[in-house]
C-alpha positions as CSV (number, residue, x, y, z in Angstrom):
1,M,0.0,0.0,0.0
2,A,1.2,3.5,-0.8
3,R,2.4,5.7,2.0
4,I,-0.3,8.0,3.5
5,P,0.7,11.6,3.2
6,P,1.7,13.3,6.5
7,T,-1.0,16.0,6.1
8,L,-3.7,13.3,6.1
9,L,-2.2,11.6,9.2
10,R,-2.1,15.0,11.0
11,L,-5.8,15.6,10.0
12,R,-6.7,12.1,11.3
13,D,-4.9,12.7,14.6
14,D,-6.6,16.1,15.0
15,T,-10.0,14.6,14.2
16,L,-9.8,11.7,16.6
17,L,-11.7,12.1,19.9
18,D,-10.0,11.5,23.3
19,G,-9.5,7.7,23.7
20,E,-10.7,6.9,20.3
21,R,-8.9,4.0,18.6
22,V,-8.2,3.5,14.9
23,L,-9.3,0.0,13.8
24,W,-8.6,0.4,10.1
25,Q,-7.5,3.1,7.7
26,S,-6.9,3.2,3.9
27,R,-7.1,5.4,0.9
28,P,-9.5,4.8,-2.0
29,D,-8.2,2.8,-5.0
30,A,-7.4,6.0,-7.0
31,W,-6.6,4.0,-10.2
32,T,-10.0,2.3,-10.3
33,G,-11.7,5.7,-9.6
34,M,-9.8,7.3,-12.5
35,M,-10.4,4.3,-14.9
36,T,-14.2,4.4,-14.3
37,L,-14.1,7.8,-16.0
38,R,-11.8,6.8,-18.9
39,F,-14.7,7.0,-21.2
40,L,-14.2,10.7,-21.1
41,W,-10.8,10.2,-22.7
42,W,-12.4,8.1,-25.4
43,I,-14.8,11.0,-26.1
44,G,-12.3,13.9,-25.4
45,V,-9.5,12.9,-27.7
46,P,-11.7,12.7,-30.9
47,W,-13.6,15.7,-29.6
48,L,-10.4,17.8,-29.6
49,A,-9.2,16.4,-32.9
50,L,-12.6,17.2,-34.5
51,T,-12.5,20.7,-32.9
52,I,-9.1,21.4,-34.3
53,Y,-10.0,20.2,-37.7
54,A,-13.3,22.2,-37.7
55,A,-11.4,25.3,-36.5
56,R,-8.9,25.0,-39.3
57,Q,-11.7,24.6,-41.8
58,G,-13.3,27.8,-40.4
59,W,-16.5,26.0,-39.5
60,I,-16.6,27.1,-35.8
61,D,-14.7,30.3,-35.7
62,G,-16.8,31.9,-32.8
63,S,-17.1,28.7,-30.8
64,T,-13.6,27.3,-31.0
65,T,-12.6,28.3,-27.5
66,F,-15.7,26.8,-26.0
67,F,-15.2,23.5,-27.8
68,L,-11.5,23.4,-26.8
69,I,-12.3,24.0,-23.1
70,V,-14.9,21.3,-23.1
71,G,-12.5,18.8,-24.7
72,A,-9.7,19.8,-22.2
73,F,-12.1,19.2,-19.3
74,M,-13.0,15.8,-20.6
75,L,-9.3,14.9,-20.6
76,A,-8.6,16.5,-17.2
77,I,-11.5,15.2,-15.1
78,P,-10.2,11.6,-14.6
79,V,-6.8,12.9,-13.6
80,I,-8.4,15.4,-11.1
81,V,-10.4,12.5,-9.6
82,Y,-7.2,10.5,-9.3
83,I,-5.4,13.3,-7.5
84,R,-8.5,13.9,-5.2
85,D,-8.6,10.2,-4.3
86,L,-4.9,10.3,-3.4
87,Q,-5.7,13.1,-0.9
88,T,-8.5,11.1,0.8
89,L,-8.3,8.8,3.9
90,F,-11.0,6.4,5.1
91,V,-10.8,5.6,8.8
92,I,-12.9,3.2,11.0
93,T,-12.6,3.8,14.7
94,D,-14.2,2.1,17.6
95,R,-16.8,4.9,17.6
96,R,-17.3,6.1,14.1
97,A,-16.3,6.1,10.4
98,L,-14.3,9.1,9.1
99,I,-13.7,10.4,5.6
100,L,-10.8,12.8,5.7
101,R,-9.6,15.0,2.8
102,N,-6.8,17.4,2.1
103,E,-8.3,18.2,-1.3
104,F,-6.0,20.6,-3.1
105,G,-5.1,22.2,0.3
106,K,-8.7,22.4,1.6
107,K,-8.9,20.1,4.7
108,S,-12.3,18.4,5.5
109,A,-13.4,15.7,7.9
110,R,-16.8,14.0,7.8
111,A,-17.7,11.6,10.6
112,T,-20.6,9.1,10.9
113,M,-21.2,7.7,14.4
114,H,-21.8,3.9,14.5
115,E,-25.3,4.4,16.0
116,N,-26.2,6.7,13.1
117,M,-25.4,4.2,10.4
118,S,-28.4,2.9,8.5
119,G,-27.0,-0.3,7.2
120,L,-24.0,-1.6,5.4
121,E,-24.3,-2.0,1.6
122,V,-21.5,-3.2,-0.7
123,L,-21.6,-2.2,-4.3
124,P,-18.9,-4.0,-6.3
125,V,-16.9,-2.0,-8.9
126,R,-14.0,-4.2,-10.1
127,G,-12.7,-7.3,-8.5
128,D,-12.4,-6.8,-4.7
129,V,-12.8,-3.0,-5.1
130,G,-16.2,-1.5,-4.3
131,H,-18.3,1.1,-2.6
132,L,-19.2,0.6,1.1
133,N,-22.4,2.6,1.9
134,F,-23.3,3.0,5.6
135,A,-25.6,6.0,5.6
136,S,-28.5,7.4,3.5
137,G,-30.3,10.6,3.1
138,V,-27.1,12.5,2.4
139,S,-27.0,15.3,-0.2
140,T,-26.1,13.9,-3.6
141,K,-23.7,16.8,-4.0
142,S,-21.3,15.1,-1.6
143,P,-18.4,13.4,-3.3
144,D,-19.0,10.4,-1.1
145,A,-22.7,9.9,-1.9
146,D,-24.2,8.3,-4.9
147,H,-27.2,9.6,-7.0
148,T,-29.7,8.1,-4.4
149,G,-28.1,9.8,-1.3
150,H,-26.3,6.6,0.0
151,Y,-23.1,7.7,1.6
152,G,-19.9,5.9,2.4
153,F,-16.4,4.9,1.4
154,R,-15.9,4.9,-2.4
155,Y,-13.5,2.6,-4.3
156,V,-12.4,0.6,-1.2
157,K,-9.9,-2.2,-1.7
158,D,-11.0,-5.5,0.0
159,V,-14.5,-4.1,0.4
160,A,-15.9,-7.3,1.9
161,K,-13.3,-7.4,4.6
162,V,-13.8,-3.7,5.4
163,R,-17.6,-4.3,5.6
164,A,-17.1,-7.1,8.1
165,L,-14.7,-5.0,10.2
166,L,-17.1,-2.0,10.2
167,D,-20.0,-4.4,11.1
168,Q,-18.0,-5.8,14.0
169,A,-17.0,-2.3,15.2
170,R,-20.7,-1.3,15.2
171,R,-21.8,-4.3,17.3
172,K,-19.3,-3.5,20.1
């Protein structure tokens, strides 16, 4: 496993309550997260090539900048998601589950107490990587919520083992 950046470890230590023990911590599988968005590359590269061709032909003179920016975003979004996932830390403690981020210098910590968890749901993504949902009714604008408002760890490696560990921690 890759080394966890010191800024995330400091954020974790600052977020822990007195006497709270860390049972598990890991970062998302950033590669899987990025690769689920690779379809944007498949669209973005031809998009940019067609935009450049159309601009040279004089077909889209007034809109060239717009089309180039849209194409650049399609290429950049998977890389941005990869970098964001590298700056994320999932933590299970004896009291709660934490999602910590140092996203481009902006630190955030989101905690869900064990007694506030609605149920544990695993959504497989690829192999042993998946999403572990443990709360619902969260705004869909959260990066850790899906389109239905289910909230939890995204792109977790060994998701079945993590689910069992979280379930065990909740029962104690």
